[in-house]
C-alpha positions in Angstrom: 165.6 229.8 -60.3 169.1 227.8 -59.0 168.0 225.7 -55.8 170.0 228.4 -53.6 167.8 231.0 -54.7 166.2 232.8 -51.4 164.6 235.4 -53.2 161.8 233.7 -54.9 160.5 231.2 -51.6 161.0 234.2 -49.6 158.9 236.4 -51.8 156.2 233.5 -51.6 156.1 233.5 -48.2 156.6 237.3 -47.5 153.1 237.5 -49.3 151.8 234.6 -46.7 153.8 236.6 -44.0 151.8 240.0 -44.7 148.6 238.7 -45.1 148.6 236.5 -41.9 150.8 238.7 -40.1 148.4 241.7 -41.1 145.5 239.4 -39.6 147.5 239.1 -36.7 148.5 242.5 -36.5 144.7 243.6 -37.0 143.9 240.9 -34.2 146.0 243.1 -31.7 144.6 246.3 -32.8 141.1 244.8 -32.6 141.9 243.6 -29.1 143.4 246.7 -27.8 140.4 248.9 -28.9 137.8 246.4 -28.0 139.0 245.3 -24.4 141.8 247.6 -23.6 141.4 246.8 -19.9 142.4 243.5 -20.6 145.2 243.7 -22.9 147.9 243.1 -20.5 146.3 239.9 -19.4 145.4 238.5 -23.0 149.1 239.3 -23.9 150.4 237.7 -20.6 148.7 234.6 -21.3 149.8 234.5 -25.1 153.7 235.2 -23.9 153.2 232.3 -21.7 151.8 230.3 -24.4 154.6 230.9 -26.9 157.2 230.5 -24.3 155.7 227.0 -23.0 155.4 225.9 -26.8 159.2 226.3 -27.4 159.6 222.8 -28.0 157.4 223.4 -30.9 159.9 225.4 -32.7 162.5 223.1 -32.2 160.7 220.0 -33.3 159.6 222.1 -36.5 163.3 223.2 -36.9 164.5 219.5 -36.4 161.9 218.2 -38.6 162.9 220.9 -41.7 166.3 219.5 -40.9 166.1 216.0 -41.3 163.3 216.2 -44.0 165.8 218.2 -46.1 168.6 215.9 -45.2 166.9 212.6 -46.2 165.3 214.6 -49.1 168.5 215.0 -50.5 169.5 211.6 -50.0 166.0 210.3 -51.4 165.1 208.4 -48.2 161.8 208.8 -48.3 161.2 205.9 -45.9 163.0 207.6 -43.5 161.3 211.0 -43.6 157.8 208.6 -42.9 159.5 207.1 -39.8 160.7 210.4 -38.3 157.3 212.3 -39.1 155.4 209.4 -37.6 157.4 209.0 -34.4 157.6 212.8 -34.2 153.9 212.8 -34.3 153.5 210.8 -31.6 155.9 212.0 -29.2 154.5 215.9 -29.6 150.8 214.6 -29.1 151.7 212.9 -26.0 154.1 215.7 -24.9 151.3 218.6 -25.9 148.6 217.1 -23.8 150.9 216.5 -20.6 152.1 220.4 -20.9 149.1 221.8 -21.5 147.4 220.1 -18.5 149.8 220.9 -16.1 150.3 224.6 -17.3 146.3 225.2 -16.9 146.8 223.8 -13.4 149.6 226.0 -12.4 148.3 229.2 -14.1 144.9 228.3 -11.8 146.8 228.5 -8.8 145.7 231.6 -6.6 149.3 232.6 -6.2 150.1 232.5 -9.7 146.8 234.4 -10.8 147.2 237.1 -8.3 150.8 237.9 -9.5 149.9 238.0 -13.3 146.7 239.5 -12.4 144.7 236.9 -14.3 141.0 236.9 -14.1 139.3 234.6 -16.5 139.6 230.8 -15.8 138.3 229.8 -19.2 141.0 231.8 -20.8 143.4 229.9 -18.7 141.6 226.4 -19.7 141.8 227.3 -23.2 145.7 228.1 -23.2 146.0 224.3 -22.3 144.3 223.3 -25.2 146.4 225.9 -27.2 149.5 224.6 -26.2 148.3 220.8 -27.5 147.8 222.2 -31.1 150.7 224.4 -31.1 153.0 221.4 -30.0 151.1 219.2 -32.8 151.3 222.1 -35.9 155.4 221.8 -36.4 155.2 218.2 -37.8 153.1 219.2 -41.0 154.6 222.6 -41.3 157.9 221.4 -40.6 157.7 218.8 -43.5 156.4 221.2 -45.6 159.3 223.7 -45.3 162.0 220.6 -45.5 160.1 219.9 -48.9 160.4 223.6 -49.7 157.1 223.4 -50.3 156.7 227.0 -49.3 153.3 228.0 -51.0 151.6 225.3 -49.2 153.7 226.0 -46.0 152.7 229.8 -46.6 148.9 229.0 -47.1 148.5 227.2 -43.9 150.5 229.8 -41.7 148.2 232.4 -43.3 145.0 230.7 -42.7 146.0 230.4 -39.0 146.0 234.0 -38.4 143.0 234.6 -40.6 140.9 232.4 -38.1 142.6 233.7 -35.3 141.4 237.4 -36.2 137.7 236.4 -37.5 137.1 233.8 -34.8 138.6 236.0 -32.1 137.1 239.3 -32.9 134.1 237.7 -33.4 134.0 236.0 -29.8 135.2 239.3 -28.1 132.5 241.4 -29.8 129.7 239.1 -28.7 131.2 239.2 -24.9 133.4 236.6 -24.2 136.5 238.9 -23.8 140.0 237.5 -23.1 138.7 234.0 -23.3 137.2 234.2 -26.7 140.1 236.0 -27.9 141.9 232.8 -26.7 139.2 230.9 -28.4 140.3 232.4 -31.8 144.0 231.8 -31.4 143.1 227.9 -30.9 141.2 227.7 -33.6 143.7 229.1 -36.1 146.5 226.9 -34.6 144.1 223.6 -34.8 143.2 224.3 -38.5 146.8 225.0 -39.4 147.6 222.0 -38.0 145.2 219.6 -39.3 146.1 221.3 -42.6 149.7 221.1 -43.0 149.1 217.6 -41.3 146.6 216.7 -44.6 149.3 218.0 -46.9 151.9 215.5 -45.8 149.6 212.8 -45.0 151.2 210.2 -47.6 154.4 210.2 -45.8 152.7 210.2 -42.4 150.7 207.0 -43.3 153.6 205.3 -44.2 155.4 203.2 -41.7 159.0 204.1 -42.8 162.1 203.0 -42.2 164.2 203.2 -38.8 166.9 205.6 -38.5 169.3 206.5 -35.6 167.4 208.5 -33.0 170.6 209.6 -31.1 171.6 211.8 -34.1 168.2 213.3 -33.9 168.4 213.9 -30.4 171.6 215.4 -30.7 170.0 218.2 -32.9 166.7 218.6 -30.8 168.3 219.7 -27.6 170.2 222.8 -28.9 167.3 223.7 -31.4 165.2 224.0 -28.1 167.6 225.9 -25.9 168.0 228.4 -29.2 164.3 228.7 -29.7 163.3 228.9 -25.7 165.8 231.8 -25.5 164.7 233.7 -28.4 161.0 233.3 -27.5 161.8 234.5 -23.6 163.7 237.8 -25.3 160.7 238.5 -27.4 158.0 237.8 -25.0 159.4 237.8 -21.4 159.3 241.6 -20.9 155.6 241.5 -21.5 155.2 239.3 -18.2 158.0 241.6 -16.5 155.4 244.5 -17.0 152.6 242.3 -15.5 154.7 241.7 -12.3 156.4 245.3 -12.2 154.0 247.8 -13.2 150.4 248.7 -12.1 147.5 247.9 -14.5 147.5 250.8 -16.6 151.4 251.1 -17.2 151.3 247.4 -18.1 148.5 247.8 -20.4 150.2 250.9 -22.5 153.5 249.1 -22.0 152.1 245.7 -23.5 150.5 247.6 -26.3 153.9 249.1 -27.2 155.6 245.9 -27.1 153.0 244.1 -29.1 153.2 246.8 -31.7 157.0 246.8 -31.9 157.0 243.1 -32.9 155.8 244.4 -36.3 159.6 244.9 -36.8 160.1 240.9 -36.3 157.3 239.2 -38.6 158.5 240.1 -41.8 161.8 238.7 -41.3 160.2 235.4 -40.3 159.4 234.9 -44.1 162.9 235.6 -44.6 164.1 232.9 -42.0 161.4 230.2 -43.4 162.6 229.9 -46.6 166.8 230.5 -45.3 166.6 227.7 -43.0 165.9 224.7 -45.1 168.1 225.7 -48.0 171.2 226.1 -45.6 170.9 223.0 -44.1 170.4 221.4 -47.5 173.8 223.1 -48.9 175.3 222.2 -45.6 174.5 218.3 -46.2 175.5 218.4 -49.7 179.0 220.0 -48.6 178.2 223.3 -50.1 179.2 226.7 -48.7 175.9 228.0 -47.3 177.5 231.6 -46.9 176.1 233.0 -49.9 172.5 232.1 -48.9 173.0 233.6 -45.4 174.2 237.1 -47.0 171.3 237.5 -49.0 169.1 236.5 -46.3 170.3 239.1 -44.0 170.4 241.8 -46.9 166.7 241.1 -47.0 166.1 240.7 -43.5 167.8 244.3 -43.0 165.9 245.7 -45.8 162.4 245.0 -44.3 162.8 245.3 -40.5 164.9 248.6 -41.0 161.9 250.0 -43.1 159.4 249.2 -40.6 161.6 250.5 -38.0 162.1 253.6 -39.4 158.5 254.4 -39.4 158.3 253.1 -35.8 161.3 255.9 -34.8 159.9 258.7 -36.9 156.1 258.9 -36.3 155.1 256.6 -33.4 152.7 259.2 -32.7 150.9 259.1 -35.8 150.7 255.3 -35.5 149.3 255.2 -32.0 146.5 257.9 -33.2 145.4 255.9 -36.3 145.7 252.4 -34.7 144.6 253.0 -31.0 143.3 256.6 -30.9 142.8 257.5 -27.3 143.1 254.5 -25.9 146.5 254.6 -24.2 148.4 258.1 -23.2 150.9 258.9 -26.4 153.3 260.7 -24.6 154.3 257.5 -22.5 153.5 254.9 -25.3 155.4 256.6 -28.2 158.8 256.7 -26.6 158.2 252.9 -25.9 157.3 251.7 -29.6 160.2 253.8 -30.8 162.7 252.2 -28.3 161.1 248.5 -28.2 161.1 248.6 -32.3 165.0 249.4 -32.6 165.4 246.3 -30.0 163.1 244.0 -32.1 165.0 244.9 -35.1 168.6 244.0 -33.2 166.8 240.5 -32.0 165.8 239.9 -35.4 169.4 239.8 -36.7 170.6 237.9 -34.1 167.5 235.5 -35.0 168.8 234.9 -38.5 172.2 234.0 -37.2 170.9 231.3 -34.6 169.0 229.8 -37.6 172.2 229.6 -39.5 173.8 227.8 -36.8 171.2 225.3 -36.3 171.4 224.6 -39.9 175.2 224.0 -40.1 175.2 222.4 -36.4 177.3 225.6 -34.9 175.9 226.4 -31.6 177.7 229.2 -30.4 175.0 231.5 -31.8 172.6 229.5 -29.4 175.2 230.3 -26.4 174.6 234.3 -27.2 171.0 233.8 -27.1 171.3 232.3 -23.6 173.9 235.1 -22.4 171.4 237.8 -23.8 168.5 236.1 -21.6 171.0 236.0 -18.4 171.8 239.7 -19.1 167.9 240.7 -19.3 167.1 238.9 -16.2 170.2 239.9 -14.3 169.9 243.7 -15.5 166.2 243.6 -13.7 167.1 241.6 -10.7 170.5 244.0 -9.8 167.8 247.2 -10.2 165.5 245.4 -8.0 168.0 244.5 -5.6 169.5 248.5 -5.4 166.2 249.3 -4.7 165.6 251.3 -8.0 161.8 251.4 -9.2 161.7 250.0 -12.8 159.9 252.3 -15.1 158.2 251.3 -18.3 160.8 253.2 -20.5 163.4 252.0 -18.3 162.5 248.3 -19.2 162.2 249.5 -22.8 165.9 250.7 -22.5 167.1 247.4 -21.2 165.4 245.7 -23.8 167.1 247.7 -26.7 170.5 247.0 -24.6 170.3 243.7 -25.2 169.3 243.4 -28.6 172.6 245.4 -29.3 174.6 243.1 -27.4 173.0 239.8 -28.9 173.4 241.2 -32.8 177.0 242.4 -32.0 178.4 239.2 -30.3 176.6 237.0 -33.1 178.2 239.1 -36.0 181.6 238.6 -34.1 181.7 235.4 -33.9 180.4 234.3 -37.0 183.3 236.7 -38.5 185.7 235.2 -36.4 184.6 231.5 -37.4 184.6 232.5 -41.1 188.6 233.6 -40.4 189.5 230.2 -38.7 187.9 228.4 -41.8 190.0 230.3 -43.9 193.2 229.8 -42.4 192.5 226.1 -42.1 191.7 226.2 -46.0 194.8 228.0 -46.5 197.1 225.4 -44.5 
């Protein structure tokens, strides 16, 4: 395979993603069957974890980019310096954010609004935030080195432990707190393992490099990751705020199941990003890599989406039989899976933009978040009662808007490049 081949690395990561994502999927199905009355609380806490841990995604994308850059330039000492400084920064940041988040979530106002009942689970979320911010130092370096087998292994084991420990703790009676404990076990193990794989670079002092350039790349990455994470998780938080307990539970169930349309394409993104970043740093055209990645992503996501659109009732009857009302949950699954398909397409474009220092796609992600929040705010100000299905329709509208605007922007930018080249 040539260095720009996306199929081999993507295949490796797809295997790891299917195994790890399958465990994550079984974790969600197990929780929906074991603690159906607490599923909204569990996924509200997890959504908060994912949103607060956005700096982890930004850190990982920056580590990938600069490891790819300095690897292409054979500057191993620069890689060591970036990794050591990043490790120190995220360790302190993770501890501080974890403590503050747990304190805020424990306040009576927030607990009542989000219908949180477990103090232990809230405290454990703070611990999970710490490890989630630590993990990207090692995993990002593995991506940058294009060691996809090791990267896939630590990612897969994260979800294996999440399933085994989490389900075990729930079955012995620890409820939501036990489920969060499984999340911590997986993230902590993956963090330690990924750092072990790159220990030779982490323990070297390294050679100082320009920090301003790194921070210039970190901010766009963080904004992009925040917007994407909000788009894929905030609907669950809105569900907890807007709906009664039972509708919130079955909306959460439908939204969680619909996200299967996102988890396979993450393997494609994981293989695509370092390759586009390296091609860009070497002055080569990264567009062919983007096209192959987009094609693979569409094949995977559309396949999943079709199953959800055609047979949502069958899926619910098999996975969560008699747990949630099928008549209300099936339409939500159908609509939300389509919305996740379009958001997944936009995610491909966003990572392409991050890799080539084109930030227009990040701005589009931000506009999509504004559109989502504004739509809900306008309906509430007009006195319209928002139903679960109405929220799912808003999500599909935002997804179509996001993907369409990203595609148009990319096409226009390519035309401008061609005109300049011809001149």
